[in-house]
Steps between C-alpha positions, in 0.01 A plus 500: 500500500714529814853350485443304821185338362688399186794361695266308732327349204833409343605322817178299507532426131855364533401279788200360315698446181770305685243264655478169308212516253394399148692777326826426686472128434426563137819708457702248694375216280590671179841617626591156631431327170582775242727757671470845643410666168200269472407590858531872425288463187238322709521772766443769242186314393382464855548871566320582179214291636517714819410800282172331419422439871609850605273650237212267598531598868516865412191486283311277733491194274664290770203568723270353238710184474500466876133545527421255218552137603474389137755752372742417782468123435549540122822702533622275787450165320632640170820600672533166684438310182774692317751429776415133505542490127850648540575244769396215261722643225795514738452139608492393131841659451656342802768314299589803284858641493485788756822674406427870455580610149701820463312602190135470611284655235297821579183308424564281807498803725201645329307182575609507862395867521153405378483210751576744780217733389247213468599346835471828683176622342328168561577511874195676655680516836728764361206731417353450845841569653512843339136560581574441868845661523497820294206675669672473838768739384267749329383818676237738381723798591768396250306559187341265245449156638547342157829679451624391842411139429683512166810645671489232770446229240803631306720491809394141569563400139856649489610341829351169397687498168828573681445226751398252222822580314696428816315169543576414135867550538514303826291214359722469197802451731304228684412346167865504404592305811232243426635459147836391637331182613413271201211355697352832618547666159251253362250593764480878470197486277336270756573769762357766269186285430452449869521874571245565225273239643522647848418848365206365296353311799554802730299715259230231445432470874524872580200670653368856453 
C-alpha cells in the first residue's frame, strides 16, 4: 500500500472520529461519571468491537447485513434497546454518591470493557461505515484487497483508540469541575443517562 494512500486514509479517519457520534458520547458519558480510566476501559471495548466490524467488512458480511432489512433491523434495535437500558440504569442512580474512588476494582473496568464491545458490535452503522469507506482507499495494483482492508482497518482502530483516550482524559477534567458544585455533582448520572438515551434513539431511528 502506498504511503500517501495510508496517510490520506488516516486524515479522513481522524476527522470522522472527532465528529460527534455514538462512540464519542459513550466514552464521554463513562468518563464524566467514573473517571478517565473508566473511559479508557470503555474505549478499549469499543475498539475491540471495531475488530468485528473490520473483519465483517473484509469478509463481506457487512454487505449481507446491509442487504437484509431484517438483519439490519435486528442489530439496530438490539443496540438501541441496550443503550436505553443503560440510560434507565443511570437515571435510577441519580442520587448516588458520584465521588470517584481511588481503588476502583478491576472487575469494574472489565464490565465497562464488555459494555464497549456490546455497544459497538450492536451498532450496524459502524459496519456500513467500513463497508462504504475502506473500498475507496483500496487499489487492485497494491496487492490483496483483503489485506489492504485489514491494514486500513487497523490504522483506523489505532487512531480511534488514541483519540478516545484523549477524550477520556478531557472528560474526566470536566467531570471534576462539575463535582465541585454540590448541585451538579448530583446530576452527573442524569447527564450520563441523557447521553445514553440520545445514543440509543439515534441508533433506533438510523436508516440503512
